[in-house]
DSSP file (Angstrom, degrees, kcal/mol; ACC not computed):
  #  RESIDUE AA STRUCTURE BP1 BP2  ACC     N-H-->O    O-->H-N    N-H-->O    O-->H-N    TCO  KAPPA ALPHA  PHI   PSI    X-CA   Y-CA   Z-CA
    1    1 A M              0   0    0      0, 0.0     2,-0.0     0, 0.0     0, 0.0   0.000 360.0 360.0 360.0 142.9  124.9  134.2  109.9
    2    2 A T        -     0   0    0      1,-0.1     3,-0.0     2,-0.0     6,-0.0  -0.326 360.0-127.8 -73.1 153.4  122.6  133.5  107.0
    3    3 A S  S    S+     0   0    0      1,-0.1     2,-0.3    -2,-0.0    -1,-0.1   0.827  75.9   1.3 -75.0 -34.0  123.3  135.1  103.7
    4    4 A N  S  > S-     0   0    0      1,-0.1     4,-2.2     0, 0.0     5,-0.2  -0.948  70.4-100.1-152.9 171.2  120.0  136.8  102.9
    5    5 A I  H  > S+     0   0    0     -2,-0.3     4,-2.1     1,-0.2     5,-0.1   0.799 116.6  57.6 -65.8 -30.5  116.5  137.5  104.0
    6    6 A Y  H  > S+     0   0    0      2,-0.2     4,-2.3     1,-0.2    -1,-0.2   0.941 108.8  44.5 -65.7 -47.0  115.0  134.7  101.8
    7    7 A E  H  > S+     0   0    0      1,-0.2     4,-2.4     2,-0.2    -2,-0.2   0.901 112.6  52.7 -64.0 -40.4  117.1  132.0  103.5
    8    8 A Q  H  X S+     0   0    0     -4,-2.2     4,-2.3     1,-0.2    -1,-0.2   0.892 109.2  49.8 -61.2 -39.4  116.3  133.5  106.9
    9    9 A T  H  X S+     0   0    0     -4,-2.1     4,-2.6     2,-0.2    -2,-0.2   0.912 109.9  49.8 -66.9 -42.9  112.6  133.3  106.1
   10   10 A L  H  X S+     0   0    0     -4,-2.3     4,-2.3     2,-0.2    -2,-0.2   0.902 111.5  49.0 -62.1 -41.0  112.9  129.7  105.0
   11   11 A I  H  X S+     0   0    0     -4,-2.4     4,-2.2     2,-0.2    -2,-0.2   0.912 110.5  51.1 -64.5 -42.3  114.7  128.8  108.2
   12   12 A H  H  X S+     0   0    0     -4,-2.3     4,-1.6     1,-0.2    -2,-0.2   0.934 111.6  46.8 -58.8 -47.7  112.0  130.6  110.2
   13   13 A W  H  X S+     0   0    0     -4,-2.6     4,-1.8     1,-0.2    -1,-0.2   0.867 108.6  55.9 -65.1 -36.3  109.3  128.7  108.4
   14   14 A T  H  X S+     0   0    0     -4,-2.3     4,-1.6     1,-0.2    -1,-0.2   0.927 106.7  49.8 -60.6 -44.5  111.2  125.4  108.9
   15   15 A K  H  < S+     0   0    0     -4,-2.2    -1,-0.2     1,-0.2    -2,-0.2   0.848 108.6  54.3 -63.0 -33.6  111.3  126.0  112.7
   16   16 A L  H  < S+     0   0    0     -4,-1.6    -1,-0.2     1,-0.2    -2,-0.2   0.879 115.0  37.5 -67.1 -37.8  107.5  126.7  112.7
   17   17 A I  H >< S+     0   0    0     -4,-1.8     3,-1.8     1,-0.2     4,-0.3   0.606  90.5  90.7 -94.2 -11.7  106.7  123.4  111.0
   18   18 A E  G >< S+     0   0    0     -4,-1.6     3,-2.0     1,-0.3    -1,-0.2   0.867  79.2  62.0 -52.2 -42.0  109.2  121.1  112.7
   19   19 A P  G 3  S+     0   0    0      0, 0.0    -1,-0.3     0, 0.0    -2,-0.1   0.691  94.6  63.7 -62.2 -16.0  106.8  120.2  115.6
   20   20 A F  G <  S+     0   0    0     -3,-1.8    -2,-0.2    -4,-0.1    -3,-0.1   0.578  99.2  64.7 -81.1  -9.5  104.4  118.6  113.1
   21   21 A F  S <  S-     0   0    0     -3,-2.0     4,-0.1    -4,-0.3    21,-0.0  -0.757  94.8 -87.3-116.5 158.0  106.9  116.0  112.1
   22   22 A P    >   -     0   0    0      0, 0.0     3,-1.6     0, 0.0    -1,-0.1  -0.135  47.0-102.4 -58.5 160.7  108.6  113.1  113.9
   23   23 A K  T 3  S+     0   0    0      1,-0.3    -2,-0.1    -4,-0.1    -5,-0.0   0.826 117.0  52.4 -56.4 -39.2  111.8  113.7  115.8
   24   24 A N  T 3  S+     0   0    0     19,-0.1    -1,-0.3     2,-0.1     2,-0.1   0.192  78.1 133.2 -89.1  18.3  114.2  112.3  113.2
   25   25 A T    <   -     0   0    0     -3,-1.6     2,-0.4    -7,-0.1    17,-0.2  -0.444  48.6-140.3 -70.3 140.2  112.8  114.3  110.3
   26   26 A R  E     -A   41   0A   0     15,-2.8    15,-2.5    -2,-0.1     2,-0.4  -0.856  16.0-167.4-103.4 137.8  115.4  116.0  108.1
   27   27 A F  E     -A   40   0A   0     -2,-0.4     2,-0.4    13,-0.2    13,-0.2  -0.974   6.7-178.3-124.9 138.1  114.8  119.5  106.7
   28   28 A L  E     -A   39   0A   0     11,-2.1    11,-3.3    -2,-0.4     2,-0.4  -0.982  13.9-150.7-136.5 124.0  116.8  121.2  104.0
   29   29 A T  E     -A   38   0A   0     -2,-0.4     2,-0.4     9,-0.2     9,-0.2  -0.774  11.0-165.8 -95.2 139.9  116.2  124.8  102.8
   30   30 A V  E     +A   37   0A   0      7,-2.8     7,-2.4    -2,-0.4     2,-0.5  -0.987  11.4 177.0-129.5 122.7  117.0  125.7   99.2
   31   31 A D  E     +A   36   0A   0     -2,-0.4     5,-0.2     5,-0.2     2,-0.2  -0.898  19.4 154.5-126.0  98.1  117.1  129.3   98.0
   32   32 A T        -     0   0    0      3,-2.5     3,-0.1    -2,-0.5    -2,-0.0  -0.460  62.2 -72.3-111.4-171.4  118.1  129.5   94.4
   33   33 A D  S    S+     0   0    0      1,-0.2     3,-0.0    -2,-0.2    -2,-0.0   0.857 125.9   0.4 -53.6 -41.5  117.5  132.1   91.8
   34   34 A N  S    S+     0   0    0      1,-0.1     2,-0.4    29,-0.0    -1,-0.2   0.228 116.6  81.9-136.8  16.3  113.8  131.3   91.4
   35   35 A T        -     0   0    0     -3,-0.1    -3,-2.5    28,-0.1     2,-0.5  -0.988  43.0-179.4-129.6 128.6  113.1  128.5   93.8
   36   36 A F  E     +AB  31  62A   0     26,-0.6    26,-2.9    -2,-0.4     2,-0.3  -0.948  26.9 156.5-125.2 108.5  112.4  128.7   97.4
   37   37 A C  E     -AB  30  61A   0     -7,-2.4    -7,-2.8    -2,-0.5     2,-0.5  -0.920  40.0-150.0-135.6 155.0  111.8  125.3   99.0
   38   38 A I  E     -AB  29  60A   0     22,-2.1    22,-2.7    -2,-0.3     2,-0.5  -0.985  22.5-153.3-118.9 116.0  112.0  123.3  102.2
   39   39 A Y  E     -AB  28  59A   0    -11,-3.3   -11,-2.1    -2,-0.5     2,-0.5  -0.784  13.4-166.1 -89.7 130.3  112.8  119.6  101.5
   40   40 A I  E     -AB  27  58A   0     18,-3.1    18,-2.7    -2,-0.5     2,-0.5  -0.967  15.0-176.3-123.3 129.5  111.4  117.4  104.1
   41   41 A Q  E     -AB  26  57A   0    -15,-2.5   -15,-2.8    -2,-0.5    16,-0.2  -0.928  14.8-179.4-127.3 106.2  112.3  113.7  104.7
   42   42 A S  E     - B   0  56A   0     14,-2.9    14,-3.7    -2,-0.5     2,-0.1  -0.899  27.8-121.6-113.3 128.7  110.3  112.2  107.5
   43   43 A P  E     - B   0  55A   0      0, 0.0     2,-0.4     0, 0.0    12,-0.3  -0.445  29.4-123.7 -67.3 138.6  110.6  108.6  108.7
   44   44 A L    >   -     0   0    0     10,-2.9     3,-0.8     1,-0.1    10,-0.3  -0.696  10.7-153.8 -84.5 131.2  107.3  106.7  108.4
   45   45 A E  T 3  S+     0   0    0     -2,-0.4    -1,-0.1     1,-0.2     0, 0.0   0.808  92.0  56.1 -72.2 -29.6  106.1  105.2  111.7
   46   46 A N  T 3  S+     0   0    0     53,-0.1    -1,-0.2    -3,-0.0     2,-0.2  -0.040  72.1 152.2 -96.1  31.8  104.2  102.4  109.9
   47   47 A S    <   -     0   0    0     -3,-0.8    53,-0.0     1,-0.2     6,-0.0  -0.461  33.5-158.5 -65.9 127.6  107.1  101.1  108.0
   48   48 A K  S    S+     0   0    0     -2,-0.2     2,-0.7     1,-0.1    -1,-0.2   0.752  74.6  77.4 -80.1 -24.8  106.5   97.3  107.3
   49   49 A E        -     0   0    0      3,-0.2     3,-0.3     1,-0.2     5,-0.1  -0.781  63.1-167.3 -90.1 115.8  110.2   96.6  106.7
   50   50 A E  S    S+     0   0    0     -2,-0.7    -1,-0.2     1,-0.2    -3,-0.0   0.786  84.6  50.4 -74.2 -27.4  111.9   96.4  110.1
   51   51 A T  S    S+     0   0    0      1,-0.1     2,-0.4     2,-0.0    -1,-0.2   0.686 111.8  47.9 -86.1 -17.2  115.4   96.5  108.7
   52   52 A R  S    S-     0   0    0     -3,-0.3     2,-0.4    -5,-0.0    -3,-0.2  -0.983  76.9-135.2-128.3 133.2  114.9   99.5  106.5
   53   53 A I        -     0   0    0     -2,-0.4     2,-0.3    -5,-0.1    -3,-0.1  -0.714  17.9-146.4 -86.1 131.0  113.4  102.8  107.3
   54   54 A S        -     0   0    0     -2,-0.4   -10,-2.9   -10,-0.3     2,-0.4  -0.741  14.7-150.3 -93.9 147.4  110.9  104.2  104.8
   55   55 A Y  E     -B   43   0A   0     -2,-0.3     2,-0.6   -12,-0.3   -14,-0.0  -0.915  12.7-140.3-121.4 144.4  110.7  107.9  104.4
   56   56 A R  E     -B   42   0A   0    -14,-3.7   -14,-2.9    -2,-0.4     2,-0.5  -0.907  25.8-155.6 -95.7 124.2  107.9  110.3  103.4
   57   57 A K  E     +B   41   0A   0     -2,-0.6    50,-3.3    46,-0.3     2,-0.4  -0.896  14.5 178.8-109.3 129.7  109.4  112.9  101.2
   58   58 A I  E     -Bc  40 107A   0    -18,-2.7   -18,-3.1    -2,-0.5     2,-0.6  -0.991  18.1-157.6-130.8 133.7  107.8  116.4  100.8
   59   59 A I  E     -Bc  39 108A   0     48,-3.1    50,-2.9    -2,-0.4     2,-0.9  -0.954   9.4-164.0-108.9 114.0  108.8  119.4   98.8
   60   60 A L  E     -Bc  38 109A   0    -22,-2.7   -22,-2.1    -2,-0.6     2,-0.4  -0.853  15.8-172.4 -99.1 102.2  107.3  122.5  100.3
   61   61 A A  E     -Bc  37 110A   0     48,-2.5    50,-3.8    -2,-0.9     2,-0.4  -0.803  11.0-155.2-105.0 137.4  107.7  125.1   97.5
   62   62 A F  E     -Bc  36 111A   0    -26,-2.9   -26,-0.6    -2,-0.4    50,-0.2  -0.917  18.5-124.7-111.3 132.0  107.0  128.8   97.9
   63   63 A T     >  -     0   0    0     48,-2.4     4,-2.2    -2,-0.4     5,-0.3  -0.367  24.0-117.1 -68.4 155.1  106.0  131.0   95.0
   64   64 A D  H  > S+     0   0    0      1,-0.2     4,-2.6     2,-0.2     5,-0.3   0.915 117.0  52.7 -56.2 -43.8  108.2  134.1   94.4
   65   65 A E  H  > S+     0   0    0      1,-0.2     4,-2.4     2,-0.2     5,-0.2   0.899 108.1  50.3 -61.5 -41.8  105.1  136.2   95.0
   66   66 A A  H  > S+     0   0    0     45,-0.2     4,-2.0     2,-0.2    -1,-0.2   0.937 114.7  41.4 -64.3 -47.6  104.3  134.5   98.4
   67   67 A I  H  X S+     0   0    0     -4,-2.2     4,-2.5     2,-0.2    -2,-0.2   0.895 116.4  49.1 -70.8 -38.5  107.8  134.8   99.8
   68   68 A N  H  X S+     0   0    0     -4,-2.6     4,-2.5    -5,-0.3    -2,-0.2   0.911 111.5  48.9 -66.6 -41.3  108.2  138.4   98.6
   69   69 A E  H  < S+     0   0    0     -4,-2.4     4,-0.5    -5,-0.3    -1,-0.2   0.895 112.6  49.4 -65.1 -38.5  104.8  139.5   99.9
   70   70 A Y  H >< S+     0   0    0     -4,-2.0     3,-0.8    -5,-0.2    -2,-0.2   0.948 114.2  44.3 -62.7 -49.3  105.7  137.9  103.3
   71   71 A I  H 3< S+     0   0    0     -4,-2.5    -2,-0.2     1,-0.2    -1,-0.2   0.885 119.2  40.9 -64.9 -40.1  109.1  139.6  103.5
   72   72 A H  T 3< S+     0   0    0     -4,-2.5     2,-0.8    -5,-0.2    -1,-0.2   0.276  86.2 105.6 -98.5  11.5  107.9  143.0  102.4
   73   73 A N    <   +     0   0    0     -3,-0.8     6,-0.2    -4,-0.5     5,-0.0  -0.830  38.3 173.6 -93.3 113.5  104.6  143.2  104.3
   74   74 A Y        +     0   0    0     -2,-0.8     2,-0.1     4,-0.1    -1,-0.1   0.266  31.0 130.6-103.8  10.0  105.1  145.6  107.2
   75   75 A E  S >  S-     0   0    0      1,-0.1     3,-2.2     2,-0.1     4,-0.4  -0.438  72.7 -95.4 -66.3 136.3  101.5  145.6  108.4
   76   76 A L  T 3  S+     0   0    0      1,-0.3    -1,-0.1    -2,-0.1    -2,-0.1  -0.293 106.4   3.9 -56.2 125.3  101.3  145.0  112.1
   77   77 A G  T 3> S+     0   0    0     -3,-0.1     4,-2.1     1,-0.0    -1,-0.3   0.393  92.5 119.7  82.9  -2.7  100.6  141.3  112.8
   78   78 A S  H <> S+     0   0    0     -3,-2.2     4,-2.3     1,-0.2     5,-0.2   0.892  75.0  47.9 -65.7 -39.3  100.8  140.2  109.1
   79   79 A H  H  > S+     0   0    0     -4,-0.4     4,-2.9     2,-0.2     5,-0.2   0.914 110.7  51.6 -67.2 -41.3  103.8  137.8  109.7
   80   80 A R  H  > S+     0   0    0      2,-0.2     4,-2.1     1,-0.2    -1,-0.2   0.911 111.4  47.6 -60.9 -42.5  102.1  136.2  112.7
   81   81 A K  H  X S+     0   0    0     -4,-2.1     4,-2.1     2,-0.2    -2,-0.2   0.918 113.5  47.1 -65.3 -44.1   98.9  135.6  110.7
   82   82 A S  H  X S+     0   0    0     -4,-2.3     4,-2.3     2,-0.2    -2,-0.2   0.896 110.6  52.5 -65.2 -39.7  100.8  134.2  107.7
   83   83 A D  H  X S+     0   0    0     -4,-2.9     4,-2.2     1,-0.2    -1,-0.2   0.918 109.5  49.4 -60.8 -43.4  102.9  131.9  110.1
   84   84 A K  H  X S+     0   0    0     -4,-2.1     4,-2.3    -5,-0.2    -2,-0.2   0.904 110.7  49.8 -62.6 -41.9   99.7  130.6  111.6
   85   85 A R  H  X S+     0   0    0     -4,-2.1     4,-2.4    31,-0.2    -1,-0.2   0.871 108.6  52.6 -66.9 -36.8   98.2  129.9  108.1
   86   86 A L  H  X S+     0   0    0     -4,-2.3     4,-2.5     2,-0.2    -1,-0.2   0.934 110.6  47.4 -63.4 -45.1  101.3  128.1  107.1
   87   87 A K  H  X S+     0   0    0     -4,-2.2     4,-2.5     1,-0.2    -2,-0.2   0.899 111.9  50.2 -63.0 -40.3  101.1  125.9  110.2
   88   88 A E  H  X S+     0   0    0     -4,-2.3     4,-2.4     2,-0.2    -1,-0.2   0.904 110.6  50.4 -63.5 -41.0   97.4  125.2  109.6
   89   89 A F  H  X S+     0   0    0     -4,-2.4     4,-2.7     2,-0.2    -2,-0.2   0.940 111.9  46.4 -61.9 -48.3   98.2  124.3  105.9
   90   90 A V  H  X S+     0   0    0     -4,-2.5     4,-2.4     1,-0.2     5,-0.2   0.922 112.9  49.7 -62.7 -44.9  100.9  121.8  106.9
   91   91 A A  H  X S+     0   0    0     -4,-2.5     4,-1.6     1,-0.2    -1,-0.2   0.914 112.9  47.5 -59.7 -43.1   98.7  120.3  109.6
   92   92 A S  H  X S+     0   0    0     -4,-2.4     4,-2.2     2,-0.2    -2,-0.2   0.920 111.6  49.2 -65.2 -45.4   95.9  119.9  107.2
   93   93 A E  H  X S+     0   0    0     -4,-2.7     4,-1.5     1,-0.2    -1,-0.2   0.885 109.3  52.7 -63.0 -39.1   98.0  118.4  104.5
   94   94 A L  H  < S+     0   0    0     -4,-2.4    -1,-0.2     1,-0.2    -2,-0.2   0.868 112.8  44.9 -65.8 -35.0   99.5  115.9  106.9
   95   95 A Q  H  < S+     0   0    0     -4,-1.6    -2,-0.2    -5,-0.2    -1,-0.2   0.846 114.0  49.3 -74.5 -34.2   96.1  114.8  108.0
   96   96 A N  H  < S+     0   0    0     -4,-2.2     2,-0.4    -5,-0.1    -2,-0.2   0.675  95.8  78.9 -83.2 -18.7   94.7  114.6  104.4
   97   97 A H  S  < S-     0   0    0     -4,-1.5     2,-0.8    -5,-0.2     3,-0.0  -0.781  79.3-128.6 -97.6 134.2   97.5  112.5  102.8
   98   98 A D    >   -     0   0    0     -2,-0.4     3,-0.9     1,-0.2    -3,-0.1  -0.691  20.0-172.4 -81.8 109.0   97.6  108.8  103.4
   99   99 A T  T 3  S+     0   0    0     -2,-0.8    -1,-0.2     1,-0.2   -53,-0.1   0.586  77.1  75.3 -79.6  -8.9  101.1  107.9  104.6
  100  100 A L  T 3  S+     0   0    0      1,-0.1     2,-1.4     2,-0.1    -1,-0.2   0.746  76.5  82.5 -74.2 -20.9  100.4  104.2  104.3
  101  101 A Q  S <  S-     0   0    0     -3,-0.9     2,-1.5     1,-0.1    -1,-0.1  -0.705  77.9-156.9 -80.0  96.9  100.7  104.5  100.5
  102  102 A Q        +     0   0    0     -2,-1.4     2,-0.3   -46,-0.0    -2,-0.1  -0.606  19.6 173.7 -84.6  93.1  104.5  104.3  100.5
  103  103 A S        -     0   0    0     -2,-1.5   -46,-0.3     2,-0.2     4,-0.1  -0.735  34.0-144.3 -96.2 146.6  105.4  106.0   97.2
  104  104 A H  S    S+     0   0    0     -2,-0.3    -1,-0.1   -48,-0.1    -2,-0.0   0.517  78.6  92.3 -86.1  -4.6  109.0  106.7   96.3
  105  105 A L  S    S-     0   0    0      1,-0.1   -48,-0.3   -49,-0.0    -2,-0.2  -0.707  82.6-116.5 -88.4 139.9  107.9  109.9   94.7
  106  106 A P        -     0   0    0      0, 0.0     2,-0.3     0, 0.0   -48,-0.2  -0.399  23.4-117.4 -72.5 151.2  108.0  113.1   96.8
  107  107 A E  E     -c   58   0A   0    -50,-3.3   -48,-3.1    -2,-0.1     2,-0.6  -0.651  25.0-145.7 -81.2 145.8  104.8  115.0   97.6
  108  108 A Y  E     -c   59   0A   0     -2,-0.3     2,-0.6   -50,-0.2   -48,-0.2  -0.952  16.1-176.3-120.2 112.6  104.8  118.5   96.2
  109  109 A W  E     -c   60   0A   0    -50,-2.9   -48,-2.5    -2,-0.6     2,-0.5  -0.942  11.7-155.0-111.4 118.1  103.0  121.2   98.3
  110  110 A L  E     -c   61   0A   0     -2,-0.6     2,-0.6   -50,-0.2   -48,-0.2  -0.819   1.3-155.2 -98.1 124.8  102.9  124.6   96.7
  111  111 A I  E     +c   62   0A   0    -50,-3.8   -48,-2.4    -2,-0.5   -45,-0.2  -0.887  20.4 178.0-101.1 117.4  102.6  127.6   99.0
  112  112 A T     >  -     0   0    0     -2,-0.6     4,-1.8   -50,-0.2     3,-0.3  -0.591  46.4 -99.2-110.1 172.5  101.0  130.6   97.3
  113  113 A T  H  > S+     0   0    0      1,-0.2     4,-1.9    -2,-0.2     5,-0.1   0.874 122.0  59.9 -58.8 -37.6  100.0  134.0   98.5
  114  114 A D  H  4 S+     0   0    0      1,-0.2     4,-0.5     2,-0.2    -1,-0.2   0.888 104.3  49.1 -59.7 -39.6   96.4  132.8   98.8
  115  115 A I  H >4 S+     0   0    0     -3,-0.3     3,-0.6     1,-0.2    -1,-0.2   0.921 115.7  42.2 -67.1 -43.3   97.5  130.2  101.3
  116  116 A L  H 3< S+     0   0    0     -4,-1.8   -31,-0.2     1,-0.2    -1,-0.2   0.709 124.8  35.1 -77.0 -19.1   99.5  132.6  103.4
  117  117 A N  T 3<        0   0    0     -4,-1.9    -1,-0.2    -5,-0.2    -2,-0.2   0.130 360.0 360.0-124.9  22.5   96.9  135.4  103.2
  118  118 A R    <         0   0    0     -3,-0.6    -1,-0.1    -4,-0.5    -3,-0.1   0.530 360.0 360.0 -58.1 360.0   93.5  133.7  103.2
């Protein structure tokens, strides 16, 4: 069983966004004192090197305010709406970023209250 509601929320969000990524994508949730992140390492389909797999690295970081507002919002349907907005954000970011530019630096996507509650 997970240790706290923050970790449970990160795991829930990970399950929501998994279908947007290739099958062999790795996800790691991190819940520290002031950081709530999902680290994503997704194999690139267009890797030019056949012997080595290239990975797209994404850090999906949630502000304290965003995760706290999500957890403590008891309004009917609010979680469902925020979940839908998170999925829309991830889908949009995946379409807008050029994966052919194989950078070794991770992409950093910040999830704020505005994104979850637009």
